[in-house]
C-alpha positions in Angstrom: -33.1 41.1 -81.1 -30.9 44.2 -81.2 -31.7 46.7 -78.5 -33.4 49.8 -80.0 -32.0 53.3 -79.8 -33.7 56.0 -77.8 -34.4 59.3 -79.6 -31.1 60.6 -78.1 -29.3 57.9 -80.1 -28.3 55.7 -77.1 -28.8 52.0 -76.9 -31.4 50.8 -74.5 -29.9 48.2 -72.2 -30.7 44.7 -73.4 -31.6 41.8 -71.2 -28.4 40.0 -72.3 -26.3 43.0 -71.0 -28.2 43.2 -67.8 -28.0 39.4 -67.2 -24.2 39.5 -67.8 -23.8 42.4 -65.3 -25.8 40.3 -62.7 -23.7 37.3 -63.4 -20.5 39.3 -63.0 -21.4 40.4 -59.5 -19.4 38.4 -57.0 -18.5 35.6 -59.6 -15.0 34.3 -59.4 -13.6 32.8 -62.6 -10.4 30.9 -63.3 -9.3 31.5 -66.9 -6.2 29.8 -68.0 -4.8 31.6 -71.1 -1.6 31.1 -72.9 -0.5 34.7 -73.6 2.1 34.2 -76.3 0.6 34.6 -79.8 1.9 32.8 -82.8 3.9 35.8 -83.8 5.8 35.9 -80.5 7.2 32.4 -80.1 5.5 30.3 -82.8 3.0 28.9 -80.3 -0.7 29.6 -80.5 -2.5 31.0 -77.4 -5.0 28.7 -75.7 -8.7 29.7 -75.6 -10.3 30.3 -72.2 -10.6 27.3 -70.0 -13.4 27.9 -67.5 -14.5 25.1 -65.2 -17.3 24.4 -62.7 -20.6 26.1 -62.1 -19.1 29.6 -62.7 -18.5 28.7 -66.3 -22.0 27.5 -66.9 -23.5 30.6 -65.3 -21.3 33.0 -67.4 -21.9 31.2 -70.6 -25.7 31.3 -70.0 -25.4 35.1 -69.6 -23.8 35.6 -73.0 -25.5 35.9 -76.4 -25.9 32.6 -78.3 -25.1 31.6 -81.9 -28.9 31.4 -82.4 -28.9 35.2 -81.9 -26.8 35.7 -85.0 -28.4 36.7 -88.3 -29.1 33.9 -90.8 -26.1 33.1 -92.9 -23.6 32.7 -90.0 -21.9 29.3 -90.0 -18.9 27.6 -88.2 -15.6 28.8 -89.6 -13.2 26.6 -87.7 -10.3 27.4 -85.4 -8.3 30.6 -85.8 -5.1 31.8 -84.2 -5.3 29.3 -81.4 -8.2 31.3 -80.0 -10.9 28.7 -80.3 -13.8 28.1 -82.7 -15.3 30.9 -84.7 -18.5 31.7 -86.7 -18.5 34.0 -89.7 -20.9 35.0 -92.5 -19.3 32.9 -95.2 -15.6 32.3 -95.3 -13.6 34.4 -92.8 -12.5 37.6 -94.6 -10.3 40.5 -93.7 -11.7 43.9 -92.8 -11.7 46.4 -95.7 -10.1 49.8 -95.0 -12.1 53.1 -95.3 -10.6 53.8 -98.8 -9.2 57.2 -97.9 -5.7 58.5 -98.0 -5.9 60.6 -94.8 -3.9 60.2 -91.6 -4.4 61.2 -88.0 -7.0 63.8 -87.4 -7.4 64.2 -91.2 -9.4 60.9 -91.0 -12.0 62.3 -88.7 -12.2 65.5 -90.7 -13.0 63.5 -93.8 -15.4 61.1 -92.0 -17.5 63.8 -90.3 -19.3 65.2 -93.4 -20.0 61.6 -94.5 -21.5 60.8 -91.1 -23.6 64.0 -91.2 -25.1 62.8 -94.5 -25.9 59.4 -92.9 -23.2 57.7 -94.9 -21.8 55.1 -92.5 -18.7 53.0 -92.6 -18.6 49.3 -93.4 -20.4 48.3 -90.2 -19.8 44.7 -89.2 -18.2 43.7 -92.5 -15.8 40.9 -91.7 -16.8 40.4 -88.1 -16.0 37.1 -86.5 -17.5 35.6 -83.3 -15.7 33.1 -81.1 -18.1 30.4 -79.8 -17.9 28.0 -76.8 -20.8 25.7 -76.0 -23.1 27.8 -78.2 -22.2 31.0 -76.4 -20.4 34.0 -78.0 -17.4 34.7 -75.8 -15.5 37.1 -78.1 -15.8 39.2 -81.3 -13.2 40.5 -83.6 -11.8 41.3 -87.0 -8.9 40.1 -89.2 -6.8 43.0 -90.6 -4.2 42.5 -93.2 -0.6 43.2 -92.2 0.0 44.8 -95.6 -2.8 47.3 -95.0 -1.4 48.3 -91.6 2.1 48.6 -92.8 0.9 50.8 -95.7 -0.9 53.2 -93.4 -4.5 52.3 -94.1 -7.2 53.4 -91.6 -10.5 51.8 -90.6 -13.6 53.7 -89.9 -16.8 52.8 -87.9 -15.8 49.2 -87.1 -19.0 48.1 -85.4 -20.0 45.6 -82.7 -23.7 46.3 -82.8 -24.9 43.6 -85.1 -26.4 41.9 -82.0 -26.3 43.1 -78.4 -22.9 42.2 -76.9 -21.7 42.8 -73.3 -18.8 45.0 -72.4 -15.4 43.6 -73.3 -13.0 42.5 -70.5 -9.8 42.7 -72.6 -8.3 42.9 -76.1 -5.8 40.6 -77.7 -4.0 41.1 -81.1 -2.5 37.9 -82.6 -0.3 37.7 -85.7 -1.6 35.1 -88.1 1.0 34.0 -90.6 -0.3 33.3 -94.1 1.0 31.1 -96.8 2.7 34.2 -98.3 3.8 37.5 -96.8 0.9 39.2 -98.6 -1.6 37.0 -96.8 -0.3 37.7 -93.2 -3.0 39.1 -91.0 -3.7 40.2 -87.4 -6.7 39.0 -85.4 -8.0 41.8 -83.2 -10.2 40.1 -80.6 -12.4 41.6 -77.9 -13.1 39.1 -75.1 -16.2 39.0 -72.9 -14.7 36.7 -70.3 -11.7 37.6 -68.2 -8.1 36.7 -68.8 -7.9 35.5 -65.2 -9.3 36.2 -61.8 -12.9 37.3 -61.2 -15.2 38.9 -63.7 -15.3 42.6 -63.1 -18.8 44.1 -63.2 -19.3 46.4 -66.2 -22.1 48.7 -67.3 -25.1 48.2 -69.7 -25.2 49.8 -73.1 -25.9 53.5 -73.0 -24.8 54.1 -69.4 -21.7 56.3 -69.5 -19.5 56.5 -66.4 -18.3 59.7 -64.9 -14.8 60.8 -65.5 -14.4 60.8 -61.7 -14.4 57.0 -61.7 -10.9 57.0 -63.1 -8.1 56.1 -60.7 -5.7 58.8 -59.6 -3.0 59.7 -62.0 -4.9 59.9 -65.2 -3.9 63.3 -66.7 -5.4 65.3 -69.6 -3.0 65.3 -72.6 -2.9 67.5 -75.7 -3.5 70.9 -73.9 -0.7 72.3 -75.9 -2.5 71.3 -79.2 -6.2 71.9 -78.5 -7.9 74.2 -76.0 -8.4 72.3 -72.7 -7.1 69.2 -74.5 -10.4 68.6 -76.3 -9.8 67.1 -79.7 -12.5 67.9 -82.3 -14.5 64.9 -83.5 -12.9 62.8 -80.9 -12.8 63.9 -77.2 -10.4 64.6 -74.4 -7.6 62.1 -73.7 -6.4 61.1 -70.3 -3.5 58.7 -69.5 -0.8 58.1 -66.8 2.1 60.2 -68.0 4.7 58.1 -66.3 3.8 55.1 -68.5 4.9 54.6 -72.1 2.7 56.4 -74.6 2.4 53.3 -76.8 1.5 49.8 -75.8 4.5 47.5 -76.1 4.0 43.8 -76.7 5.6 42.9 -73.4 3.7 45.5 -71.3 2.0 44.3 -68.2 -1.5 45.0 -66.9 -3.2 48.1 -68.3 0.0 49.9 -69.0 -0.4 52.7 -71.6 -4.2 52.6 -71.6 -6.0 55.9 -72.3 -9.5 57.0 -71.6 -11.5 59.6 -73.5 -14.1 61.9 -72.0 -16.5 64.7 -73.0 -18.8 66.7 -70.8 -17.6 64.8 -67.7 -18.4 61.4 -69.1 -16.1 58.6 -70.3 -16.8 58.0 -74.0 -13.9 55.7 -75.2 -11.0 53.6 -74.1 -7.9 53.5 -76.3 -4.5 51.8 -76.9 -1.7 53.1 -79.2 0.6 50.8 -81.1 3.9 51.3 -83.0 3.6 50.6 -86.7 7.0 48.9 -86.6 5.5 46.2 -84.3 2.9 45.4 -86.8 5.5 45.3 -89.6 7.6 42.9 -87.4 4.6 40.6 -87.0 4.5 40.6 -83.2 1.5 39.7 -81.0 0.0 41.5 -78.0 -1.4 39.4 -75.1 -4.3 40.5 -73.0 -4.8 44.3 -72.7 -7.3 45.0 -70.0 -10.4 47.0 -70.8 -12.0 46.6 -67.4 -10.0 49.0 -65.2 -13.2 50.9 -64.6 -16.7 49.8 -65.3 -17.7 50.8 -68.8 -20.5 49.9 -71.2 -20.2 47.8 -74.3 -18.2 49.2 -77.3 -20.5 50.7 -79.9 -17.8 51.2 -82.6 -14.1 51.8 -83.0 -11.6 53.5 -85.3 -8.2 52.1 -86.2 -6.3 55.2 -87.3 -2.9 55.6 -88.8 -0.7 58.5 -87.9 2.2 59.5 -90.1 5.6 60.0 -88.7 6.4 63.5 -87.3 9.6 65.1 -86.1 9.0 63.8 -82.5 7.3 60.5 -83.2 7.5 57.5 -85.6 4.4 56.1 -87.3 1.8 54.6 -85.1 -1.8 53.5 -84.9 -4.6 54.4 -82.4 -7.5 52.1 -81.6 -10.3 54.3 -80.1 -13.1 52.1 -78.8 -16.2 54.3 -78.4 -19.2 53.7 -76.2 -21.4 56.1 -78.2 -22.5 56.2 -81.8 -20.0 57.5 -84.4 -22.3 60.2 -85.7 -22.4 61.9 -82.3 -18.7 62.4 -81.7 -17.8 63.1 -85.3 -20.2 66.1 -85.1 -18.2 67.8 -82.3 -16.0 70.6 -83.2 -16.0 71.8 -79.6 -16.9 70.0 -76.4 -20.7 69.5 -76.1 -22.3 70.9 -73.0 -23.7 67.5 -72.1 -24.1 63.9 -73.4 
């Protein structure tokens, strides 16, 4: 069952999230993953290959296909990432339908959220399954929608309780025609390699002080104290590229968002030209610091400016959308 919300709007930690956190403690996992996506070298990436008792323990800690709502069925293999389940035939995520860009998106979404008008929820969600356990969740997004500057609001992961994601991959999926090309955005609950890093249960926000040294507030020249309305304050390592390149290593170019001293999102930024070229991004870590599960995310297009070409941001929030979209200034507490 889905964990209920408290009156404050936070998710109550579920037994699944707690069990995974326990399984993560001190567990070493060997995960063999082929990192090149089909858009990089024409070869599909391999799914996780875990062996031994560690694999069984981790899979037991994850939600099962039996936890999915009725109507979910096997959908076959996708992008070389293993076997998936979907509600009917796999379908692409529908954009938010607006014509806004950048912060214009959140300005348009805020009054909708205030009226209780939500985005498209989990429309189009896909679950990767291994031995009956859900090991990843994601969405297909059409290349044509990304190239034309569409944005995607309130992409949800709360259909069932899911653990914190360990990393994100984006694979180019070539279609029969150019119009049918897609990208698979996939959030993995098992590590790319090495040990599973302990993460947090839903609703428990880490302090900004858990960030490693070097993460600096950006945007202070645009907003007071760098706090972006309806979004939060951004921190990144300024010596790294501002956008995630397909050949980047480790957690290069990752950003963290904070408000009232708490981390509320993790983010990567991508060049639109890379989506137009049909490249793939191998594993992008999401576990640099312990964080809770993703509640929802926005994939937002930013138009070209004098100092920057077109790009996309993927803000992955740990709190419900209606909370941060209501912020015009920084809240005193969360």
